[in-house]
C-alpha positions as CSV (number, residue, x, y, z in Angstrom):
1,X,210.1,40.6,-50.3
2,X,209.1,37.6,-52.4
3,X,207.6,35.9,-48.7
4,X,205.5,39.1,-48.8
5,X,204.3,38.6,-52.7
6,X,203.7,34.9,-51.8
7,X,201.7,34.9,-49.1
8,X,199.9,38.3,-50.1
9,X,199.0,36.2,-53.1
10,X,197.8,33.3,-50.8
11,X,195.1,35.3,-48.7
12,X,193.7,36.6,-51.5
13,X,193.2,33.1,-52.6
14,X,192.1,32.3,-48.9
15,X,189.4,35.4,-49.3
16,X,188.5,34.9,-52.8
17,X,187.6,30.6,-51.6
18,X,186.1,32.2,-48.4
19,X,183.4,34.3,-50.7
20,X,182.5,31.4,-53.3
21,X,181.9,29.1,-50.7
22,X,178.9,26.8,-51.1
23,X,176.0,27.0,-48.2
24,X,176.7,24.2,-45.0
25,X,174.4,21.5,-45.4
26,X,172.2,23.0,-42.5
27,X,172.1,26.6,-44.1
28,X,171.1,24.6,-47.3
29,X,167.9,22.7,-45.7
30,X,167.1,25.7,-43.9
31,X,166.6,28.4,-47.2
32,X,165.3,25.1,-48.9
33,X,162.2,24.6,-46.0
34,X,162.2,27.9,-45.9
35,X,161.3,28.3,-49.6
36,X,158.8,25.8,-49.1
37,X,156.9,27.6,-46.5
38,X,157.5,31.0,-48.0
39,X,155.5,29.5,-51.3
40,X,152.5,27.6,-49.0
41,X,152.2,31.6,-47.8
42,X,152.6,33.8,-50.5
43,X,152.2,30.8,-53.5
44,X,149.4,30.8,-56.2
45,X,147.4,27.9,-54.1
46,X,146.5,30.3,-51.5
47,X,146.6,29.2,-48.0
48,X,144.2,31.1,-45.3
49,X,145.0,31.0,-41.3
50,X,144.0,33.2,-37.9
51,X,146.7,34.5,-36.2
52,X,147.5,37.1,-33.0
53,X,150.0,39.6,-33.8
54,X,151.9,41.6,-31.0
55,X,154.5,44.8,-31.5
56,X,155.9,45.8,-28.7
57,X,152.8,45.5,-26.6
58,X,151.4,48.6,-28.0
59,X,149.7,47.0,-31.3
60,X,147.8,43.7,-29.8
61,X,145.4,42.3,-33.1
62,X,143.6,39.1,-33.6
63,X,141.8,37.9,-36.7
64,X,142.0,35.8,-40.4
65,X,143.8,36.2,-43.0
66,X,143.1,34.3,-46.8
67,X,146.0,34.8,-49.5
68,X,146.8,33.6,-52.8
69,X,149.4,35.2,-54.5
70,X,149.5,39.2,-54.5
71,X,145.9,39.1,-53.4
72,X,144.7,39.1,-49.8
73,X,141.5,39.4,-47.2
74,X,141.9,39.9,-43.8
75,X,139.7,40.5,-41.0
76,X,140.2,41.6,-37.4
77,X,137.6,42.6,-34.8
78,X,137.5,46.5,-35.5
79,X,139.2,46.4,-39.6
80,X,138.8,44.4,-43.2
81,X,141.1,44.6,-45.5
82,X,140.5,43.3,-49.2
83,X,143.7,44.1,-52.1
84,X,143.5,42.3,-55.6
85,X,146.4,44.0,-58.0
86,X,144.8,47.4,-58.2
87,X,143.3,48.2,-55.5
88,X,143.2,48.0,-51.1
89,X,139.9,48.9,-50.0
90,X,140.0,49.0,-45.9
91,X,137.0,48.8,-44.0
92,X,136.8,50.1,-40.0
93,X,133.6,48.9,-38.4
94,X,133.5,50.9,-35.8
95,X,133.6,54.0,-37.7
96,X,131.4,52.6,-40.6
97,X,134.0,54.3,-43.0
98,X,135.6,52.3,-46.4
99,X,139.0,53.6,-47.0
100,X,140.5,52.9,-50.8
101,X,143.9,53.0,-51.5
102,X,146.2,52.2,-54.7
103,X,147.5,48.5,-53.9
104,X,150.9,49.4,-53.7
105,X,150.2,52.8,-51.7
106,X,153.2,52.4,-49.3
107,X,151.4,54.9,-46.3
108,X,148.1,52.3,-46.9
109,X,149.0,50.7,-43.1
110,X,151.6,51.7,-40.3
111,X,153.6,48.9,-40.0
112,X,153.0,46.6,-42.8
113,X,154.6,49.3,-45.1
114,X,158.1,49.7,-43.0
115,X,159.0,46.2,-43.4
116,X,161.1,45.4,-46.6
117,X,162.7,41.8,-47.5
118,X,164.2,39.9,-49.8
119,X,165.0,36.5,-49.3
120,X,168.3,36.4,-50.2
121,X,169.1,39.2,-47.6
122,X,169.6,36.8,-45.3
123,X,171.6,33.7,-43.8
124,X,169.6,30.6,-42.8
125,X,169.8,28.3,-40.3
126,X,167.6,25.3,-39.0
127,X,167.6,23.2,-35.9
128,X,164.7,21.4,-33.6
129,X,162.6,23.6,-31.4
130,X,160.6,20.5,-29.9
131,X,160.0,16.8,-31.3
132,X,157.3,18.3,-33.4
133,X,159.0,21.7,-34.7
134,X,161.4,23.3,-36.3
135,X,163.2,26.7,-35.9
136,X,164.3,28.2,-38.9
137,X,166.3,31.5,-38.3
138,X,167.4,34.2,-40.8
139,X,170.0,36.9,-39.7
140,X,170.4,39.8,-42.4
141,X,173.7,39.5,-43.9
142,X,176.2,42.3,-43.6
143,X,175.3,45.4,-46.4
144,X,171.7,43.9,-46.7
145,X,169.1,47.3,-46.8
146,X,166.0,45.4,-45.5
147,X,164.2,46.5,-42.3
148,X,164.4,42.9,-40.9
149,X,167.5,42.2,-39.2
150,X,166.8,38.6,-37.3
151,X,163.9,36.2,-37.7
152,X,162.5,33.4,-36.5
153,X,159.8,30.6,-37.9
154,X,158.2,27.8,-35.9
155,X,157.4,25.2,-38.5
156,X,155.8,22.2,-38.2
157,X,157.8,19.6,-38.9
158,X,155.6,17.3,-41.4
159,X,153.9,20.1,-42.6
160,X,156.4,22.6,-42.6
161,X,153.2,24.7,-41.7
162,X,154.0,28.2,-40.1
163,X,153.1,28.2,-36.3
164,X,154.7,31.3,-34.8
165,X,157.0,34.3,-36.2
166,X,158.9,36.1,-34.8
167,X,160.7,39.1,-36.7
168,X,162.7,42.1,-35.3
169,X,162.7,45.4,-37.6
170,X,165.5,47.8,-36.7
171,X,165.2,47.6,-33.0
172,X,162.0,45.8,-32.1
173,X,161.0,42.1,-31.9
174,X,157.0,41.3,-33.7
175,X,155.7,38.0,-33.0
176,X,152.6,36.3,-34.4
177,X,151.7,33.5,-33.5
178,X,149.4,31.4,-36.0
179,X,146.6,28.9,-35.9
180,X,144.6,27.0,-38.2
181,X,147.5,27.3,-40.8
182,X,145.4,26.0,-44.3
183,X,147.2,25.3,-47.6
184,X,145.0,26.0,-50.7
185,X,142.1,28.1,-51.8
186,X,139.7,27.0,-53.7
187,X,137.4,29.8,-54.2
188,X,138.2,33.2,-55.1
189,X,135.5,34.8,-54.5
190,X,136.6,35.4,-51.2
191,X,138.9,38.4,-52.7
192,X,137.0,40.4,-54.3
193,X,135.4,43.7,-52.4
194,X,131.7,43.4,-52.0
């Protein structure tokens, strides 16, 4: 009986130790780099880039995006949009219609409103993608309730500028190719709906 108690105590201590172990060096580096990339895109200095999106081959779009903190503007062939802290203005260039939503209205877009993401919901891993690029992989932790299950970010090794993003939402993949990434926006007038 004593031996079983001793074994049970050892197993409980081992499990407790495993759950509070520090991140591996790879996880730490991957999380650090991902945080830097995330802050370049969503930070207060702003960024701009061109993109092409492919969702299951059913939805494809190309355009340009400008973002600074919580405000952003995008322009695609058919739509332009401005989001400030209060309103979302969506312009349908073909129909010549402007729709206005609350900035945080979940029904304002078909796809992005379905994506839930938390930085602490993932295990991070970094590897060489090529001589000039890293791949930062995110795999959802057990018990996390976000809709993103896996993500892969291809970033430039020197600048950490994002080049390609692949995100698995529930059971399908979304691919975003990024070109002409520029960190820093000085003129905030671009974010004002005309």
